[in-house]
LUMTI-465418 format. One line per field, with one value per residue: residue number from 1; residue in one letter; x, y, z of N, C-alpha, C in turn. Coordinates in steps of 0.2 Angstrom, whole numbers. Layout:
<vexbas>
n	(NUM | ...)
res	(A | ...)
n_xx	(X | ...)
n_yy	(Y | ...)
n_zz	(Z | ...)
ca_xx	(X | ...)
ca_yy	(Y | ...)
ca_zz	(Z | ...)
c_xx	(X | ...)
c_yy	(Y | ...)
c_zz	(Z | ...)
</vexbas>
This chain:
<vexbas>
n	(1 | 2 | 3 | 4 | 5 | 6 | 7 | 8 | 9 | 10 | 11 | 12 | 13 | 14 | 15 | 16 | 17 | 18 | 19 | 20 | 21 | 22 | 23 | 24 | 25 | 26 | 27 | 28 | 29 | 30 | 31 | 32 | 33 | 34 | 35 | 36 | 37 | 38 | 39 | 40 | 41 | 42 | 43 | 44 | 45 | 46 | 47 | 48 | 49 | 50 | 51 | 52 | 53 | 54 | 55 | 56 | 57 | 58 | 59 | 60 | 61 | 62 | 63 | 64 | 65 | 66 | 67 | 68 | 69 | 70 | 71 | 72 | 73 | 74 | 75 | 76 | 77 | 78 | 79 | 80 | 81 | 82 | 83 | 84 | 85 | 86 | 87 | 88 | 89 | 90 | 91 | 92 | 93 | 94 | 95 | 96 | 97 | 98 | 99 | 100 | 101 | 102 | 103 | 104 | 105 | 106 | 107 | 108 | 109 | 110 | 111 | 112 | 113 | 114 | 115 | 116 | 117 | 118 | 119 | 120 | 121 | 122 | 123 | 124 | 125 | 126 | 127 | 128 | 129 | 130 | 131 | 132)
res	(M | A | L | L | L | T | S | I | F | V | L | L | F | I | C | L | I | T | T | G | L | L | K | K | K | K | I | F | F | P | L | L | V | I | T | V | L | F | T | G | Y | Q | I | T | T | M | I | Q | V | I | N | E | K | Q | K | E | Q | I | A | H | T | V | S | E | Q | G | G | T | L | V | E | Y | E | K | V | S | V | H | Q | S | P | F | E | S | F | G | I | S | T | D | A | E | Y | Q | I | Y | K | V | K | V | N | K | N | G | K | P | E | I | G | W | Y | R | T | V | N | A | V | V | G | S | D | E | G | E | W | I | W | E | P | R | G | K)
n_xx	(153 | 154 | 155 | 167 | 176 | 174 | 179 | 192 | 196 | 194 | 203 | 215 | 215 | 217 | 230 | 237 | 235 | 241 | 255 | 258 | 258 | 247 | 247 | 253 | 249 | 248 | 244 | 232 | 221 | 218 | 214 | 204 | 194 | 192 | 186 | 175 | 168 | 166 | 158 | 146 | 143 | 140 | 129 | 119 | 118 | 113 | 100 | 94 | 93 | 84 | 73 | 70 | 67 | 55 | 47 | 46 | 40 | 27 | 23 | 22 | 12 | 1 | 0 | -4 | -17 | -23 | -19 | -9 | 6 | 7 | 12 | 19 | 20 | 28 | 19 | 18 | 26 | 21 | 22 | 19 | 2 | 3 | 13 | 10 | 4 | 15 | 20 | 32 | 36 | 42 | 35 | 29 | 20 | 19 | 13 | 7 | 3 | -5 | -5 | -14 | -17 | -32 | -40 | -39 | -43 | -38 | -34 | -34 | -27 | -24 | -10 | -3 | 8 | 7 | 11 | 25 | 42 | 52 | 61 | 61 | 52 | 45 | 31 | 13 | 4 | -7 | -20 | -30 | -44 | -46 | -52 | -54)
n_yy	(36 | 22 | 16 | 21 | 15 | 2 | 2 | 4 | -7 | -17 | -12 | -14 | -28 | -31 | -26 | -34 | -47 | -45 | -42 | -54 | -55 | -60 | -73 | -76 | -83 | -75 | -63 | -64 | -71 | -62 | -51 | -56 | -58 | -45 | -39 | -47 | -45 | -31 | -30 | -36 | -27 | -16 | -20 | -23 | -10 | -3 | -10 | -5 | 8 | 9 | 3 | 13 | 24 | 19 | 19 | 32 | 37 | 31 | 36 | 49 | 50 | 45 | 54 | 65 | 62 | 64 | 55 | 45 | 36 | 20 | 6 | -4 | -17 | -25 | -34 | -40 | -40 | -36 | -39 | -29 | -31 | -33 | -41 | -55 | -56 | -56 | -43 | -33 | -23 | -9 | -8 | -10 | -15 | -12 | -20 | -15 | -20 | -9 | -1 | 12 | 28 | 37 | 51 | 49 | 35 | 18 | 11 | -1 | -6 | -7 | -2 | 3 | 4 | 11 | 11 | 12 | 12 | -3 | -8 | 4 | 16 | 25 | 33 | 33 | 32 | 23 | 22 | 10 | 5 | -8 | -23 | -21)
n_zz	(-33 | -29 | -42 | -46 | -37 | -40 | -53 | -50 | -43 | -54 | -63 | -55 | -54 | -68 | -70 | -61 | -67 | -79 | -76 | -69 | -56 | -49 | -48 | -37 | -21 | -10 | -13 | -21 | -14 | -3 | -10 | -18 | -8 | -3 | -14 | -16 | -4 | -5 | -17 | -12 | -2 | -10 | -18 | -7 | -2 | -13 | -15 | -3 | -5 | -16 | -10 | 0 | -8 | -14 | -3 | 1 | -10 | -10 | 3 | 0 | -10 | -2 | 8 | 0 | -2 | 9 | 20 | 31 | 30 | 37 | 36 | 24 | 11 | -2 | -14 | -27 | -44 | -59 | -77 | -92 | -98 | -112 | -115 | -115 | -128 | -136 | -138 | -136 | -122 | -111 | -100 | -83 | -68 | -51 | -36 | -20 | -3 | 8 | 23 | 30 | 39 | 38 | 41 | 55 | 56 | 54 | 38 | 26 | 10 | -8 | -17 | -32 | -46 | -62 | -79 | -78 | -80 | -83 | -69 | -62 | -52 | -57 | -64 | -64 | -48 | -40 | -28 | -21 | -12 | 0 | -7 | -20)
ca_xx	(159 | 154 | 157 | 174 | 179 | 173 | 183 | 199 | 197 | 195 | 210 | 220 | 215 | 220 | 237 | 240 | 235 | 246 | 261 | 259 | 258 | 241 | 248 | 255 | 243 | 248 | 240 | 226 | 216 | 215 | 211 | 197 | 190 | 190 | 182 | 168 | 164 | 164 | 152 | 141 | 141 | 137 | 122 | 115 | 117 | 108 | 93 | 91 | 91 | 78 | 67 | 69 | 64 | 48 | 43 | 45 | 35 | 21 | 21 | 20 | 5 | -4 | -1 | -8 | -24 | -25 | -18 | -2 | 8 | 9 | 17 | 18 | 23 | 27 | 16 | 21 | 28 | 18 | 24 | 13 | -2 | 4 | 19 | 7 | 3 | 21 | 22 | 37 | 36 | 46 | 31 | 27 | 17 | 21 | 7 | 9 | -2 | -3 | -9 | -13 | -22 | -35 | -45 | -38 | -45 | -34 | -37 | -29 | -29 | -18 | -6 | 0 | 11 | 5 | 15 | 31 | 48 | 55 | 67 | 60 | 45 | 42 | 24 | 7 | 3 | -15 | -23 | -36 | -46 | -46 | -58 | -54)
ca_yy	(34 | 15 | 15 | 23 | 10 | -4 | 3 | 4 | -15 | -20 | -10 | -18 | -35 | -32 | -25 | -40 | -52 | -44 | -43 | -61 | -55 | -63 | -80 | -77 | -83 | -70 | -57 | -66 | -72 | -56 | -46 | -59 | -57 | -38 | -38 | -50 | -41 | -24 | -31 | -38 | -21 | -12 | -23 | -21 | -3 | -2 | -12 | -1 | 15 | 8 | 2 | 19 | 28 | 17 | 21 | 39 | 39 | 29 | 40 | 56 | 49 | 44 | 61 | 70 | 60 | 65 | 50 | 44 | 29 | 16 | 1 | -7 | -23 | -27 | -40 | -43 | -36 | -39 | -36 | -27 | -37 | -34 | -46 | -61 | -56 | -55 | -37 | -31 | -16 | -8 | -6 | -15 | -12 | -15 | -20 | -15 | -20 | -3 | 1 | 20 | 31 | 42 | 54 | 45 | 28 | 14 | 8 | -6 | -6 | -9 | 3 | 0 | 8 | 9 | 15 | 13 | 9 | -8 | -7 | 10 | 17 | 31 | 32 | 35 | 28 | 23 | 19 | 6 | 3 | -16 | -26 | -20)
ca_zz	(-29 | -29 | -48 | -46 | -33 | -44 | -58 | -48 | -42 | -60 | -66 | -51 | -57 | -75 | -69 | -58 | -71 | -85 | -73 | -67 | -48 | -47 | -47 | -30 | -17 | -4 | -16 | -24 | -9 | 1 | -15 | -20 | -2 | -3 | -20 | -15 | 1 | -8 | -21 | -8 | 1 | -16 | -19 | -2 | -2 | -19 | -13 | 3 | -8 | -20 | -5 | 3 | -13 | -15 | 3 | 0 | -16 | -7 | 8 | -3 | -13 | 3 | 11 | -5 | -2 | 16 | 24 | 34 | 29 | 43 | 34 | 17 | 9 | -9 | -15 | -33 | -49 | -65 | -83 | -95 | -101 | -119 | -116 | -117 | -135 | -140 | -140 | -131 | -119 | -105 | -94 | -78 | -63 | -44 | -31 | -13 | 2 | 11 | 29 | 31 | 43 | 35 | 46 | 61 | 55 | 50 | 32 | 22 | 3 | -12 | -20 | -38 | -51 | -69 | -84 | -75 | -84 | -79 | -65 | -59 | -49 | -60 | -67 | -60 | -43 | -39 | -22 | -22 | -5 | 0 | -10 | -27)
c_xx	(159 | 157 | 165 | 178 | 179 | 178 | 190 | 200 | 198 | 201 | 216 | 220 | 218 | 227 | 240 | 240 | 241 | 253 | 263 | 259 | 252 | 242 | 250 | 249 | 242 | 244 | 233 | 220 | 213 | 212 | 204 | 192 | 187 | 185 | 175 | 164 | 162 | 158 | 146 | 138 | 137 | 130 | 117 | 113 | 112 | 101 | 90 | 89 | 85 | 72 | 65 | 65 | 57 | 44 | 42 | 40 | 28 | 18 | 18 | 13 | 0 | -5 | -5 | -15 | -27 | -24 | -10 | 0 | 10 | 14 | 15 | 22 | 22 | 24 | 18 | 23 | 25 | 21 | 18 | 9 | -1 | 10 | 16 | 5 | 9 | 23 | 26 | 37 | 40 | 42 | 30 | 23 | 18 | 15 | 10 | 3 | 0 | -8 | -8 | -18 | -25 | -40 | -45 | -41 | -40 | -38 | -32 | -32 | -23 | -16 | -2 | 3 | 8 | 10 | 22 | 36 | 51 | 61 | 66 | 53 | 42 | 36 | 19 | 6 | -4 | -16 | -29 | -38 | -46 | -52 | -58 | -49)
c_yy	(26 | 13 | 16 | 17 | 3 | -4 | 2 | -4 | -18 | -19 | -14 | -25 | -36 | -31 | -31 | -46 | -51 | -44 | -50 | -61 | -59 | -70 | -82 | -77 | -78 | -64 | -59 | -67 | -66 | -51 | -49 | -58 | -50 | -37 | -41 | -46 | -34 | -25 | -32 | -31 | -16 | -14 | -22 | -14 | 0 | -4 | -8 | 6 | 14 | 7 | 9 | 24 | 26 | 19 | 28 | 41 | 37 | 34 | 47 | 55 | 49 | 50 | 66 | 68 | 60 | 60 | 50 | 37 | 26 | 10 | -1 | -13 | -24 | -34 | -43 | -37 | -39 | -35 | -33 | -32 | -38 | -40 | -53 | -62 | -56 | -48 | -34 | -24 | -15 | -7 | -12 | -11 | -16 | -15 | -20 | -16 | -14 | -2 | 9 | 22 | 37 | 45 | 51 | 38 | 24 | 11 | 4 | -6 | -8 | -3 | 1 | 6 | 6 | 14 | 16 | 9 | 3 | -6 | 0 | 11 | 23 | 29 | 34 | 30 | 29 | 19 | 16 | 3 | -5 | -18 | -25 | -24)
c_zz	(-29 | -36 | -49 | -42 | -37 | -50 | -56 | -46 | -49 | -63 | -62 | -53 | -63 | -74 | -66 | -62 | -77 | -82 | -70 | -59 | -45 | -45 | -40 | -25 | -12 | -7 | -18 | -19 | -6 | -4 | -17 | -14 | -2 | -8 | -19 | -9 | -1 | -13 | -17 | -5 | -4 | -17 | -14 | -1 | -7 | -17 | -7 | 0 | -12 | -15 | -2 | -2 | -14 | -9 | 3 | -5 | -13 | -2 | 5 | -6 | -8 | 6 | 6 | -4 | 5 | 21 | 27 | 33 | 36 | 41 | 27 | 16 | 2 | -10 | -21 | -38 | -55 | -72 | -87 | -98 | -109 | -120 | -118 | -124 | -139 | -141 | -134 | -128 | -113 | -99 | -89 | -73 | -56 | -40 | -24 | -9 | 7 | 17 | 30 | 36 | 39 | 40 | 52 | 61 | 51 | 44 | 28 | 15 | -1 | -16 | -26 | -42 | -58 | -73 | -82 | -80 | -80 | -75 | -61 | -56 | -52 | -64 | -62 | -55 | -41 | -33 | -23 | -15 | -6 | -3 | -17 | -31)
</vexbas>
């Protein structure tokens, strides 16, 4: 839906430019404001969807290991270690500081992805108790 609306705005701009109507300030400014607001809304929505997907994946893995997710915080994103040797890969891993309840006891540890494609959270998720 968002892609369709963006395409409509782009086509509208092209039509206005080719017809010369864009030079009129009564049309240009409101259209510019609407486009900027819509683009900001799209970016914000996309970030929220990605964050929700990450939370669901972490909660699922924690529950598979007999725990309940309490809270999590993204600590860092690292590129593949091969990048330093000049070998280009599409792998990265993300590190989260995670607080979970396991067997009724709170536990804090690190949760990371490995073998994930850049820009996605697909890959193997590994839980490491605090201290590793």
